C-alpha positions, 0 to 999 in steps of 0.5 A: 542520511534522512528519510521523509516518509509521507503516510508513514503511519499506514499499512504499507508505510509502517512496515517501511518505517519498520525495515528501515529503523535498523539503518543509521538514518533519520526517520521523519514520518509526515501523516495526518492519522486518520482511522486506519492509521497505526497511531499506537505504533507511531506513538511507541516510536516517537516516545522511543525517540526512533522517528520524528513525527509531524501530524499534517495534512500532505494537501497543506503546502506551507507545512510540506515545504517547510517540512522539506526545506528543514530536513532536506531528505535524501529520499522521499516516499509518498504512501499517503493515500485513501486506499479503500475502493468501497469508500471511493465509491461511497465518498470520492472527495477525499480520494480526489484530495489526498491521492491527487491534490496531495501528490501535486502538493508534494511535487509542487514543494519540491518543484520549488527547490530547482534552483538550489543545492538541494535539487540533485541530492534527493529521489521521490518515490510515488507508491502507486497500484496495479488498479490503475491498469483496470481489469484483466480477463481469464487468460489475459497476460499480467500488467506490464509497465507499458500497459495502458491505464484504464481505472475502473474506480474513483480510487483507481482513477485518483492514483492514475491521475497522480501517476500522470502528475509525477511523470508530468514533473519529471518530463517537464521540470526534471524532478527526480522521481520514481513510481511503483505500481503494486499488487494487493498487499497483506500482512501486519498492521493492515486495517480490518476493512480490507479482505484478509484482516477482515476475514480473520476478524469475522472468524475470531468473532464467529461473524458472517464473513462477506464476499462480493458477488460469486467470489471469483474475482482474482487478485495478486497477493504480495507480503507487504515485507517483501514489497517494502524490501524491493521499494527500497531497492528501487528508491536507492538504485532505481532509474529516474523517471522510471516505473516499476511494477511490483507483484507477488506472483500469487493469484488467487480467487478472493473465495479460495483465499477466504476459504484458506483462512477458514481452514487455518482456523479449523485446525488452529482454533477449532469450534466447540460445535464442531462447525467450520469457519467456512460455514460463516461466508456470505456472499452479498451483492457485488460492488459497482465496477468490480475489476475481475482480475489483477496480475503483475508481471515482475520481469523488470525488478527481477532483471534490475534488482535480482528481486524475488519474493522471500518466502511462500504465500502460505507461510506469509500468510499464516505469519499475518494470521498469527500476528493478527491474533497474538496482537488483537488488532482491530479497528480501535487501533488508537 
């Protein structure tokens, strides 16, 4: 059995790789290695002969096709994506290329095996986001799989486009695909451009912690290891052509989340000056099109797989903070 993992050097990708390392399977990681990739971890896994690594861009059709042809993977999962909303506002080009064209390239390569024996022997899982559904009001019910797509940023629009492409290849060509739309992830190996590791990094360096607007934007958080566990279930047992929403059931205002992290530092690494880490909080101009609230209904995956998040959000947040401190994780993860 072989897993082909596109974007396996990224945040969620590397956590998924670590999840399946204990299985008696061949693991092929296909990643172009950007500035947010976990290069050290990938190099270590290659050195230990635990994975096969292909340093290529998913937009390169020939490389994608020959990789699939050579390894004939049983399970194919695509984590490869540009994900930071701020960057998509500043420069959408790479988002259109990787998220849309890259997804199309994989679909096109897989569809080319339509008349081969391999066709009935693989499953492809498209990893997406709850941001494709747009923004919720304060009292709106959480997003379901039937919610209308209404993306508000170039990032979410590119992911919605990819989701539509994947669906079309199932309907038109019968490609054996699945899609998952997940809420905000946190945990080890996440790049410091994201809110939780950014806040940890700022606390460690006693620098200002930037928060957009008034900090009252709400996000639904899920621990990355919980996310990876349910992705494995979906990949192996999900109904082909279906969409599965994945949420952590933990809605928090950005300001409240940042204060939780500051309170942890107050207790574990108090400042000699006696100041509170929350004094580092600095409100900055809101970003354009900033979604007010995300929340995801887990009913479908709970009923289909009996899945629920493993442990408490507070425990997982503390585990994450400790990991960043112990590993001295920073932007220079080369």
